[in-house]
Backbone bond lengths (Angstrom), bond angles and torsions (degrees), N, CA, C in turn:
res aa  C-N    CA-C-N  psi(-1)  N-CA   C-N-CA  omega(-1)  CA-C   N-CA-C  phi
1 Y - - - 1.393 - - 1.537 106.28 -
2 L 1.325 116.69 115.57 1.478 120.98 178.85 1.446 110.65 -107.84
3 A 1.281 119.39 113.84 1.568 122.68 174.64 1.507 110.52 -67.58
4 L 1.366 111.95 124.48 1.496 115.68 173.69 1.520 107.68 -99.20
5 D 1.310 118.01 -22.06 1.555 122.14 176.68 1.557 105.63 -131.05
6 P 1.331 114.90 162.99 1.440 115.00 -178.56 1.619 111.70 -61.07
7 A 1.229 114.47 139.61 1.501 119.20 -178.60 1.573 105.41 -117.53
8 S 1.276 116.55 116.91 1.424 123.17 -177.83 1.620 110.44 -136.42
9 P 1.181 119.72 166.73 1.471 122.34 179.03 1.520 107.42 -58.39
10 E 1.360 121.29 -39.29 1.413 123.92 179.01 1.584 110.88 -63.63
11 S 1.346 116.15 -30.40 1.508 117.83 -176.97 1.545 106.22 -101.21
12 G 1.266 121.61 14.20 1.363 123.90 170.92 1.580 113.23 78.07
13 C 1.234 118.32 38.04 1.468 121.74 -179.03 1.473 112.10 -56.76
14 V 1.366 113.30 164.84 1.482 121.76 177.10 1.558 109.10 -57.80
15 R 1.290 117.31 135.02 1.467 121.22 173.01 1.540 104.13 -117.38
16 L 1.377 113.09 143.47 1.498 111.28 179.46 1.490 112.04 -143.98
17 L 1.360 115.20 166.23 1.438 116.16 177.00 1.599 103.45 -113.19
18 P 1.349 114.25 105.72 1.456 116.96 -175.78 1.552 114.61 -57.41
19 R 1.331 110.81 147.89 1.437 119.97 -175.53 1.484 118.81 62.66
20 S 1.353 119.17 2.63 1.471 121.25 -177.09 1.483 112.05 -65.76
21 H 1.338 119.88 -16.12 1.506 122.50 176.03 1.480 113.06 -63.16
22 T 1.413 116.29 -20.68 1.487 119.52 179.86 1.494 112.25 -76.04
23 L 1.335 117.10 -8.71 1.463 124.28 177.68 1.526 110.92 -77.86
24 G 1.321 113.55 -19.67 1.479 119.92 -175.15 1.499 109.19 86.63
25 I 1.428 115.26 -172.80 1.450 117.55 178.06 1.499 109.61 -73.88
26 L 1.396 113.98 122.73 1.458 117.79 -168.87 1.577 109.91 -82.84
27 N 1.312 116.10 -27.20 1.525 118.40 -179.55 1.489 107.89 -136.92
28 P 1.375 115.66 85.68 1.501 120.51 -178.51 1.517 110.63 -72.95
29 S 1.343 121.43 -9.81 1.407 121.89 -179.25 1.603 112.03 -78.42
30 H 1.324 116.55 -14.38 1.428 120.51 177.31 1.474 107.58 -97.49
31 H 1.364 119.22 137.64 1.429 122.13 178.30 1.470 116.41 -54.84
32 S 1.346 117.85 -33.50 1.498 121.71 179.92 1.582 107.84 -108.15
33 A 1.252 116.90 13.48 1.506 120.64 -179.70 1.460 115.26 59.12
34 F 1.410 120.23 23.98 1.417 123.36 177.00 1.493 107.41 -57.77
35 L 1.362 115.10 145.62 1.401 121.37 -179.85 1.585 112.48 -75.93
36 T 1.413 114.26 148.19 1.380 117.63 172.29 1.523 110.63 -73.10
37 E 1.321 119.00 172.90 1.442 117.18 178.44 1.475 110.17 -67.44
38 G 1.354 120.81 -38.20 1.560 122.00 173.67 1.498 111.62 -58.22
39 Q 1.293 116.06 -41.06 1.532 117.97 -178.09 1.531 109.51 -69.21
40 I 1.363 117.17 -38.58 1.436 118.95 174.53 1.530 113.63 -54.85
41 E 1.322 112.45 -50.53 1.489 118.46 177.67 1.521 111.59 -59.55
42 C 1.444 119.02 -42.95 1.397 122.66 -175.98 1.615 110.20 -63.28
43 Y 1.384 113.59 -48.21 1.436 120.82 -170.26 1.544 112.10 -92.63
44 C 1.277 118.99 -26.98 1.509 120.37 -169.86 1.544 113.07 -130.39
45 G 1.352 114.08 5.55 1.508 115.17 -177.53 1.501 115.12 -76.42
46 A 1.330 114.42 -159.90 1.406 123.42 -169.42 1.535 111.28 -61.30
47 K 1.270 117.08 -34.93 1.506 119.32 177.55 1.509 111.90 -62.30
48 A 1.321 113.58 -47.01 1.546 121.97 -179.04 1.542 107.55 -65.08
49 E 1.256 117.38 -41.03 1.439 121.13 -179.85 1.524 110.25 -63.83
50 A 1.347 114.88 -50.53 1.488 118.99 -179.99 1.517 114.84 -60.65
51 S 1.345 114.39 -34.96 1.541 118.76 179.55 1.533 112.86 -74.45
52 G 1.360 116.03 -14.69 1.450 116.92 -174.69 1.484 115.43 85.34
53 A 1.323 115.80 7.89 1.448 121.25 -173.70 1.608 109.53 -67.73
54 I 1.291 118.33 -32.79 1.488 122.43 176.70 1.528 111.74 -76.33
55 V 1.316 118.87 130.41 1.438 124.80 -175.15 1.539 111.99 -117.01
56 D 1.349 115.38 124.47 1.423 117.67 174.93 1.586 112.34 -77.51
57 L 1.289 116.28 130.57 1.519 118.76 -179.42 1.493 106.98 -93.18
58 V 1.237 115.48 89.35 1.523 122.28 -178.79 1.559 107.78 -86.14
59 L 1.273 115.37 118.91 1.465 118.53 -175.16 1.556 108.53 -132.90
60 Q 1.301 117.55 151.19 1.465 124.88 172.75 1.455 108.15 -102.74
61 P 1.330 115.71 157.85 1.457 118.94 178.63 1.493 114.94 -52.07
62 G 1.401 117.42 127.17 1.389 119.53 -175.35 1.498 115.64 100.47
63 E 1.338 114.19 -22.75 1.497 118.06 -179.29 1.592 106.09 -76.92
64 V 1.338 110.98 146.42 1.438 118.98 -179.58 1.582 112.24 -121.35
65 A 1.283 114.98 138.26 1.557 119.29 169.31 1.455 110.58 -123.58
66 L 1.341 118.18 133.62 1.382 122.15 175.07 1.529 106.48 -102.61
67 I 1.350 112.39 126.93 1.542 121.04 -171.30 1.476 104.86 -128.41
68 H 1.290 115.10 129.04 1.484 121.20 174.15 1.565 106.20 -66.67
69 N 1.341 117.75 141.07 1.462 121.08 -175.08 1.466 113.97 -64.72
70 W 1.403 116.28 -21.01 1.407 117.53 178.80 1.518 116.16 -89.68
71 V 1.331 118.30 -2.19 1.468 122.04 169.81 1.471 111.66 -60.22
72 V 1.300 119.22 127.82 1.460 119.98 176.36 1.529 108.95 -68.43
73 H 1.291 112.69 120.77 1.515 117.17 -175.78 1.545 109.61 -149.46
74 S 1.293 113.05 162.36 1.489 122.20 -177.73 1.545 107.15 -159.95
75 S 1.313 112.05 165.98 1.460 118.57 170.67 1.595 107.50 -125.46
76 G 1.365 111.48 146.56 1.431 118.17 178.55 1.572 114.43 -91.47
77 T 1.246 117.66 -175.66 1.412 122.44 178.86 1.541 108.96 -83.66
78 N 1.320 114.38 135.45 1.452 120.08 175.03 1.453 112.29 -72.64
79 R 1.348 117.90 111.35 1.494 123.87 -177.03 1.568 107.16 -99.38
80 T 1.203 119.67 13.75 1.476 117.51 176.38 1.492 114.51 -110.06
81 A 1.297 121.53 179.58 1.468 123.38 179.62 1.523 109.56 -93.32
82 R 1.373 118.32 -2.85 1.430 121.30 -179.45 1.495 111.20 -95.23
83 A 1.262 116.00 157.06 1.532 122.13 177.58 1.559 105.86 -76.50
84 R 1.393 113.25 156.73 1.446 118.67 176.00 1.492 103.53 -131.38
85 R 1.351 118.56 79.00 1.397 122.06 -175.43 1.555 108.71 -97.64
86 A 1.352 113.01 154.20 1.432 117.01 179.98 1.509 106.43 -155.24
87 L 1.385 116.30 166.31 1.415 122.38 174.38 1.527 106.85 -117.79
88 S 1.276 115.77 119.66 1.518 120.69 179.05 1.517 108.43 -112.66
89 V 1.406 115.89 128.89 1.443 119.77 174.05 1.525 108.19 -123.09
90 S 1.243 116.35 137.44 1.525 120.05 178.84 1.509 109.58 -113.10
91 Y 1.363 113.33 123.71 1.493 117.31 174.65 1.411 109.04 -84.82
92 M 1.313 118.90 132.75 1.498 125.54 178.08 1.512 108.73 -120.00
93 D 1.358 113.73 134.57 1.459 116.05 172.43 1.502 113.91 -58.95
94 A 1.447 116.75 144.35 1.427 120.34 -178.31 1.498 112.92 -57.01
95 R 1.282 118.11 -24.47 1.494 123.50 -179.40 1.509 112.07 -77.39
96 T 1.306 121.80 -6.25 1.418 127.49 179.28 1.592 108.14 -58.37
97 K 1.297 115.30 130.97 1.470 118.61 178.38 1.526 109.94 -124.06
98 L 1.337 117.75 139.85 1.469 124.61 169.16 1.496 113.13 -72.62
99 N 1.311 121.48 125.35 1.437 125.65 178.50 1.554 100.93 -87.91
100 E 1.371 116.86 93.57 1.368 122.49 -176.56 1.608 112.96 -66.60
101 A 1.300 115.85 -27.68 1.472 122.55 178.31 1.521 110.62 -64.30
102 E 1.318 115.46 -31.54 1.441 120.37 -172.76 1.528 110.61 -101.70
103 F 1.329 120.40 -5.64 1.439 121.58 -173.81 1.458 116.63 -56.87
104 G 1.290 117.58 -49.71 1.474 121.50 -178.64 1.532 113.45 -60.69
105 R 1.435 114.48 -37.27 1.503 118.43 179.93 1.557 108.52 -60.00
106 F 1.361 119.81 -38.46 1.399 120.18 -169.79 1.538 109.89 -93.34
107 T 1.334 117.72 -19.91 1.480 115.81 -174.23 1.529 110.42 -110.07
108 G 1.334 116.95 -15.11 1.443 123.65 -172.62 1.554 115.40 71.54
109 G 1.273 112.82 17.97 1.555 116.24 176.21 1.457 110.11 -153.83
110 E 1.320 114.81 174.92 1.452 124.15 -179.64 1.520 112.58 -82.07
111 L 1.317 117.11 154.55 1.382 121.14 176.23 1.493 113.99 -73.05
112 K 1.348 117.49 122.39 1.465 122.11 -177.94 1.575 109.85 -96.38
113 S 1.293 114.56 145.40 1.438 119.32 -173.05 1.468 115.22 -92.13
114 S 1.453 120.27 -8.03 1.364 120.45 -177.87 1.434 120.28 -70.55
115 G 1.396 113.56 -19.60 1.488 119.43 -178.24 1.519 113.60 90.63
116 Y 1.341 117.28 -4.69 1.428 124.11 178.16 1.553 111.17 -110.47
117 P 1.334 114.69 149.80 1.492 116.87 177.78 1.523 111.83 -52.49
118 E 1.279 118.17 138.93 1.488 126.00 176.36 1.542 109.28 61.74
119 G 1.257 118.88 21.11 1.448 119.72 176.17 1.529 115.84 70.47
120 G 1.296 117.23 11.40 1.464 120.55 177.35 1.488 115.16 -69.30
121 T 1.298 116.74 179.76 1.469 120.98 179.34 1.508 111.77 -108.97
122 H 1.331 117.16 -0.05 1.495 118.72 -175.62 1.584 103.67 -136.50
123 F 1.313 117.53 136.01 1.480 120.90 176.21 1.523 106.56 -67.12
124 P 1.345 117.21 133.63 1.478 117.60 176.89 1.539 114.00 -61.34
125 Q 1.295 114.84 142.35 1.425 118.84 176.70 1.657 106.80 -92.19
126 I 1.224 113.18 138.10 1.519 116.25 -173.03 1.499 110.24 -116.20
127 F 1.328 120.48 -0.80 1.511 122.52 177.23 1.476 108.27 -111.94
């Protein structure tokens, strides 16, 4: 995770539960392992907040954080007038396989063969 702009609690920086990756995948029934509402309350609710278990990942532009994909994390709403841009890259083991049978259920669309989002021929520009 590379911060392109300052990331602070006011700008909705990433918040995480340290060492939560050691718990394994908490919700294997979701394709991205997003937590259920009950799991959010259990791991990130008022008790976790009060104990200081949740950590704000405050970063300056150019700073990098390496975060295991299984670490419980989220980002808040940016309440400032500044942008909070970042570049996020996910490493995936070469043995990772796409479950084509489930692709449409999770994405709402069919699998395109061009390699680009929405089957286009050019990668979308986001800046």
